C-alpha positions in Angstrom: -8.3 21.4 25.1 -6.0 19.6 22.4 -5.0 21.6 19.6 -6.7 21.1 16.0 -5.1 18.4 14.0 -4.4 18.8 10.4 -5.1 16.0 9.4 -8.6 15.8 10.5 -9.6 18.9 10.1 -12.7 18.7 7.7 -12.7 15.0 7.9 -15.7 12.5 8.9 -16.1 9.6 10.8 -18.5 6.9 12.5 -17.2 5.4 15.2 -19.4 2.1 16.1 -19.3 0.9 19.6 -18.6 4.8 20.1 -21.1 5.0 23.2 -18.3 3.5 25.8 -14.7 1.8 26.1 -12.2 2.0 23.3 -14.6 3.5 20.6 -15.7 6.5 23.4 -12.0 7.1 23.6 -11.7 7.0 20.1 -14.2 9.4 19.2 -13.9 11.8 21.9 -10.0 12.1 19.9 -10.7 12.6 16.9 -13.7 15.0 17.8 -10.7 16.9 19.6 -8.3 17.3 16.5 -11.3 18.7 14.2 -13.1 15.5 13.2 -16.8 15.2 12.5 -17.8 12.2 14.6 -20.9 10.3 13.9 -20.9 7.0 16.7 -23.3 3.8 16.7 -24.0 2.4 19.8 -26.7 0.5 20.8 -28.6 2.7 24.0 -29.3 5.8 23.2 -28.2 6.5 26.9 -24.9 6.4 25.6 -25.2 7.7 22.1 -26.8 11.2 23.9 -23.9 11.5 26.4 -20.8 10.8 24.2 -22.5 12.9 21.2 -22.9 15.7 24.3 -19.5 15.2 25.1 -18.0 15.2 21.4 -19.8 18.5 20.7 -18.7 20.1 23.7 -15.2 19.7 22.5 -15.9 20.9 18.5 -19.4 21.4 18.3 -19.6 19.1 15.7 -20.8 15.5 16.4 -24.1 13.1 15.8 -25.2 9.8 16.9 -27.1 6.4 15.6 -28.6 4.3 18.3 -28.3 0.8 16.5 -27.5 -2.9 16.3 -24.1 -4.0 14.5 -25.6 -7.0 13.4 -28.8 -5.3 11.3 -27.7 -4.4 7.9 -30.3 -1.4 8.0 -29.2 -0.2 11.2 -25.5 0.0 10.2 -26.5 1.7 6.4 -28.4 4.6 8.6 -25.3 5.3 10.6 -22.6 5.4 7.7 -25.4 7.0 5.3 -26.0 10.1 8.3 -22.2 10.0 8.7 -22.1 11.0 5.4 -24.6 13.6 5.2 -22.7 14.9 8.3 -19.9 15.4 5.7 -21.9 16.7 3.1 -21.4 13.6 1.5 -18.0 12.1 2.5 -17.3 9.7 4.7 -13.3 9.5 5.5 -13.2 7.5 7.7 -14.2 4.4 9.8 -13.7 3.4 13.3 -15.0 -0.6 13.3 -15.1 -0.9 17.5 -17.6 -2.5 18.0 -18.3 -6.0 19.1 -19.5 -8.3 21.4 -17.5 -10.8 23.8 -18.5 -14.2 25.2 -17.0 -17.1 26.9 -17.9 -20.9 27.8 -17.0 -24.4 27.2 -17.3 -25.6 24.1 -18.8 -28.8 25.1 -22.0 -27.5 27.4 -22.9 -24.9 24.9 -24.5 -24.8 21.4 -23.8 -23.2 18.7 -25.7 -19.9 20.1 -22.6 -18.7 21.2 -20.6 -18.9 18.1 -23.6 -17.2 16.1 -24.1 -14.6 18.1 -19.9 -13.9 17.7 -19.5 -14.9 14.1 -22.8 -12.4 13.5 -21.6 -9.3 15.5 -17.6 -9.3 15.7 -16.6 -10.2 11.7 -20.5 -10.4 9.8 -21.1 -6.6 11.6 -17.9 -5.4 11.0 -17.8 -6.7 7.8 -21.3 -4.6 7.2 -19.9 -2.0 8.1 -16.6 -2.1 5.9 -19.0 -2.6 2.9 -21.5 0.5 3.5 -18.2 3.1 4.4 -16.2 1.9 1.5 -19.2 2.7 -0.8 -19.3 5.9 -0.3 -15.2 6.1 0.2 -14.6 4.4 -3.4 -17.4 7.7 -4.7 -15.3 10.8 -2.9 -11.6 9.6 -3.2 -11.1 7.4 -0.8 -10.8 6.6 2.8 -9.4 5.1 6.6 -10.9 1.7 8.1 -9.9 0.4 11.1 -10.8 -2.7 12.2 -10.9 -4.4 15.9 -9.2 -7.6 16.7 -7.7 -9.2 19.7 -4.9 -11.0 21.2 -6.6 -14.6 20.5 -7.1 -13.5 16.5 -3.5 -15.0 16.8 -3.6 -17.4 19.9 -5.8 -19.3 22.4 -7.4 -18.9 25.9 -9.5 -22.2 26.8 -13.1 -21.1 26.5 -13.2 -18.7 24.2 -13.7 -21.1 20.7 -16.3 -18.5 19.5 -14.5 -14.6 20.4 -11.5 -15.7 18.9 -13.0 -17.7 16.1 -14.7 -14.0 15.5 -11.1 -12.0 16.0 -9.2 -14.5 14.1 -11.7 -13.8 11.0 -11.9 -10.3 11.6 -8.0 -10.2 11.1 -8.3 -11.7 7.7 -11.2 -9.7 6.5 -8.9 -7.1 6.9 -6.1 -8.6 4.5 -8.7 -9.3 2.2 -10.4 -6.4 2.2 -7.0 -4.2 2.4 -5.5 -5.9 -1.0 -8.9 -5.6 -2.7 -9.8 -1.9 -2.2 -6.1 -0.4 -1.8 -6.3 1.3 -5.4 -9.3 2.6 -4.9 -7.7 4.8 -1.9 -9.6 3.5 0.5 -6.9 1.6 3.4 -8.3 -0.7 5.8 -6.3 -2.2 9.0 -6.2 -3.3 12.2 -5.8 -2.4 15.8 -5.3 -5.4 18.0 -5.6 -4.0 21.1 -4.2 -5.8 24.1 -5.1 -6.2 28.0 -6.9 -2.3 28.1 -7.8 -1.0 31.8 -11.1 0.2 30.7 -13.3 -0.7 34.0 -12.0 -1.5 37.7 -11.8 -4.2 38.3 -11.9 -6.2 34.7 -15.2 -8.2 34.6 -13.6 -11.4 33.8 -11.2 -10.6 36.8 -14.0 -9.8 39.4 -15.9 -12.9 37.9 -12.4 -15.3 38.5 -11.9 -16.0 35.3 -9.0 -14.0 35.0 -5.6 -14.0 37.5 -4.5 -10.2 37.6 -1.1 -11.6 39.1 -0.5 -13.7 36.2 -1.6 -11.8 33.9 0.4 -9.0 35.0 3.8 -11.0 35.0 2.8 -11.7 31.2 3.2 -8.1 30.1 6.5 -7.2 29.5 5.8 -3.4 30.0 4.3 -4.3 33.9 0.9 -2.8 33.2 -2.5 -3.0 31.5 -3.2 -0.7 29.2 -5.0 2.6 29.1 -7.2 3.9 26.2 -4.5 6.5 25.1 -2.2 3.5 24.1 -4.5 2.4 22.1 -5.5 5.9 20.5 -2.4 7.2 19.3 -1.9 3.8 16.7 -5.5 4.4 15.8 -5.3 8.3 14.8 -2.2 7.3 12.9 -4.1 4.4 10.6 -6.8 6.6 10.6 -5.0 9.5 9.0 -3.4 9.8 5.4 0.0 9.2 7.4 -0.8 5.7 7.2 -1.8 5.8 3.7 0.7 2.5 2.4 -0.2 1.1 5.1 -2.8 -2.6 3.9 -4.4 -4.8 5.2 -2.3 -5.0 7.8 -2.7 -5.8 11.8 -0.9 -3.4 14.6 -0.5 -5.3 18.1 -0.3 -2.7 21.1 -0.3 -5.1 24.1 2.7 -3.7 25.9 4.3 -7.0 24.6 2.4 -9.8 25.7 2.0 -11.5 22.4 5.6 -11.8 21.6 6.3 -12.5 25.5 7.6 -16.9 25.4 9.0 -16.7 29.1 5.9 -17.3 31.4 
């Protein structure tokens, strides 16, 4: 078992998108270090399974089923997490999100609306709801999740890229707006992380794995544990003086300009 971490013992966190993937990995990492974690996910099965794993680690965990695009669901999740902390909510990890691809000229506005509502408006609502609690109790940490497409472009990713680019700018604005209240808002930008094997887009022929690996100076795709450490840093008091930043963890993909 991972040893308790004094940065997180006695703290309370809400992890949106905590039922699977990176959200789940982060929820378990926080719980293992002594944080009381509430997860928010779309399916009861994911919530039940992840909550059971959290409780097995430290005995403190809760879960809420809901949709990040529904403000009432988000408010309920924030309230549940704060109640678990006896009124305190110290950490919000905004890992919930969606992904679509498609040629812009082949579709209508529905994909753009879906991505903005899921990845940007939903995250914004969670930030606002959490910050209201944090400001009343001395501050907190919010970690949003961007994308490499926040900064660069892939064809057929207009809706997704726009939503994630907006998330980075939203992080900057909320960071400077709330810093004086002790609410630190920052963003993690993961690279190509290996969660499912094979990667769905590789399996669908939308990504070429050989070309992908050639573009990563580290020579491999990332693993969930490559993201967990930086997230824990941003979620702790160690990052108290970071405001509105986006931390890219991608094995050098974004910096590399040769191929």
